[in-house]
N, C-alpha and C positions, 0 to 999 in steps of 0.2 A: 504493500500500500504506500510505500515511500514514493513510488513513481507518481501515484495519484496526487500526493501532497505536493510533489514538485510541480506538477501541472497546475495545481491550485495556486501556488506561489507565482507562477508565470502568467496567470490570467491577466488580460489587459483591462483590469478594473479601473475606471476613471478616478482621477484624483478626488479626494473627498470621500470616496467609498472604499478606501483601502482596508478599513477595519473589517469589512465584510469578508475579506480574504482569510482572516484568522478563523472565522466560523467554518469556512470551507475546509481549511486544514484540520480543524477539530473533528469534523465529520469523517475526513479521510483517515485520521488516526483512530477514530472509534471503530472503523471497519477493518482495522489491521488484523484482528483475530477472527473477524466474521466475514472474510472476503468471499466465502462460498455463497453466502446470502446475497452479497453484492452482485456477483456475476451470474447468479441463477437465471436472471431474466435474459441472458445472452442466448440461451438455447432455444427458447420458444420460437422466435422468427426463423431460426435455422431449421427447426423441425418442420415448420410450415413450408419452407422453401423446398425441402427434399420430399415431403409427403405429397404436397399439392403441385408445386412447380415442376418437380422432376417426375414423380409418380403419376399423378393425374395428367400432367403435361404430355406424357407419352401417348395418352388416348385422345387428347384434344388437338394436338398439333400446333400449328401457328395461329396467332390471333392478330387482329388489327390493332396496332398501338396508336393509331391516329394518323390521319392524312393518307390512308391507304398503305401504310408501312406495315408489313407482316413480320412478326418476330416469334420465336419459339415461346411457348407459354411460360417456361421458367424465367426467361429474361423479362417477361411482362410482369410477373408476380414479384420478382426479387426487389425492385424499387419500392413497391408497396410495403413489403415486409421490413425494409430498412426504415421507412418513414414510421411505421407502426412501432418499431423497436425504440426509436427516439421518443415517440409519444409515451409509450408504456413506461420507459425508464424514468422520464421526467415526472409523469403523473404519479407513479407509485411513491416516489420520494416526497413529492410536494403535497400528498394527501395522507396516506396511511402513516408514514413515518412522522410527518409534521404534526398530525393529530395526536399521536402518542406523546411526542415531546411537549406539546402545548397543554394537553389536558391531564396527563398522568405523570410523566417524568418531571414536569415543571422545570424543564431545562432552562428556559429563558428567564426565569426568576434570578438564577445565578449569573446568567449572561449579562443581565442589566446591571449587575454589581461591578462590571468591568466598564472600560470606556465605550463599549458597543452600545448603540441605541436601537430602538425598535426598527428603524429603517435599515440599519445594518443587518439586523436579523433577517428581514425580508430579502434583501439583496443576496446575502450569504446563502440562505437556504435555496433560493431560486438558482443561484450559481451552482450549488452542489447538485441539485436535481438535473440541471442542464448537463453537468459533467457525467452523471450516471447515464443519461440518455445517449450522450456522445460515445461513452464506452460501449454500449450495446450496438450502436450504429457502426462504429469503427470495426468491431469484431465481425459484424455481419458482412460489411463490405469486403473485408479480407476473404471470408469464406466464399462470398459470391464471385469475387474475382478468380479465386482458385477453381471454381466449378465452371468458369467460362461463360457466365451470364452477364458480364459487364462488357458493353460494346464500344465504349469510348473513354478516352482519357479525361473527358469532361467529368467523369465520375469522381475525380478527386475533389471537385467542388461540391459533391454530395455531402461531404463531411461538414463544411460550414452551413450547408442547407439543413442538415440534420440538427445542428446546433440551434438554428433559428426555430425549427419545429419544437425542440426541447424547451427553448425559452418561452415560446407562446403557451405551450401546455403547462409548463411548470408555474408560470405566473398566474394563469387562470385557475389551475389546480389549487394553489395556495389561497387564492381569493375565495374559492368555494369552500375550502376546508375551514376557514374562519367562521363559517356559518353552521357547521355540523355540530350536532349535540351529542350523538352517541355513535357507536360502531354500526348500528343498523342503518344510519343515514348513508353509509357508503354504498348501499344498494342503488341509490340514485345515480352515483357516479358510474357504476357498472352499467346501469340502464342507458346512460348516455354514450359510454365508450364502446360497448359491444356493437350496437347498430352502426356506429360510425366506422368501426373496423371492418364490418362486413359489407357496407354499402357505399364506400367512398372510392369506387372504381378500383378497389384493391384486387379483386379476383376476376373481373370482367370489365370490358370497355364501357365508357359512359354511354355510348350509342345504343347499348342494349336496354337502357331504361326508357320508359315511356316519356315523351316530351313533357307531359303534365307534371312529372315529379323530378325531372332532370335538374331543374333549378335548385331543388332542395339539396340534392347531392353536391352540386357545385357551391352551395353556401356553407358546407361544413369545412372546418379548418383542416381536417386530415386529408380531404380531397386535394386541397391546395398543396399540402406537403407531399402527397403521393405523386401528383402531376409534376411538381417541381423536380423531385428526385428521379422520376421516370425519364423526363426529358434529358437530364444530365447523364444518366447511366446508359441511355440509348444514343446519346450524341445528337439528339434532335432539339438543339438549343435555338430559340428565337426570342424576339423581344417580348413575347407574351409571358415569358417566365417571370418578368418583373412584376406582373400582377399578383402572382403567387407570393413573391417575396414581400411585396407591399402589404398584402393581406396579413401574413404571419407577423411581420414587423409591427404593424399597428396593433394587432392582437396582443403581442408581447409587451409593448410599451404601455398600453392601457392596463393590462393585467398587473404589471410591476407597480405602477402608480397606485392602483386600487388595493393591491395586496399590502403595500407598505402602509397605506392609510389604515387599513383594517387591523394589521398587526399592531400598529402604534396604539390604536384605540383599545385593543384587547389587553395589551401588556401594561398600559398606563392608567387603566380605569380604577 
């Protein structure tokens, strides 16, 4: 876990928010002996890639990736699994783990006895959740490249793209968590994540949806993450990708600001 701590120290956190880096390092050190739990989420998207992308792909054959471009099914599914990995890693840490620290461990009571303030807590926890999502995405990209489903060097930009996905979902996840009252409330989070995972053009093209509901799919944040990473991994990069970047960047910025305000209100009440 010393490598993760080193990455945390190297994060380009703006001046004035440097204290948040110490909280990221604290989380990295806390997982030093529980690293198995940290990396457990790496395997889920890889299992999906091999079971659906490779196994089912042998029956499906090539699919239309947009604009009439036909690619093998595994190459179509792989970017979606990478986007989902970034989402899941960020959401898990900014919801379940944050809720435990906030409601049961009372971790932030002791944190506030240090120079860190509530806004540093928000930025630090979102940064750590982003790192976890990036860990999942990076590992998946290496496996995807090894299996030959990465078609372009543009895929290297899929890593900062995955970071943007992690930022957006971590910020919103933290905001939502500040309203949760008990563990039962997490059912609502799963109720939102599961349909988004299944119906964000992850397993089949957007064109298969009826036009009356296609706009709903295009309005979901995971769809924009999937479309962005799919364009990069397939090398089909055009100006339209900026719309996906803008959507997730605005979502992340609003989420960070709202989460910081909510955490400040909860910790200082």
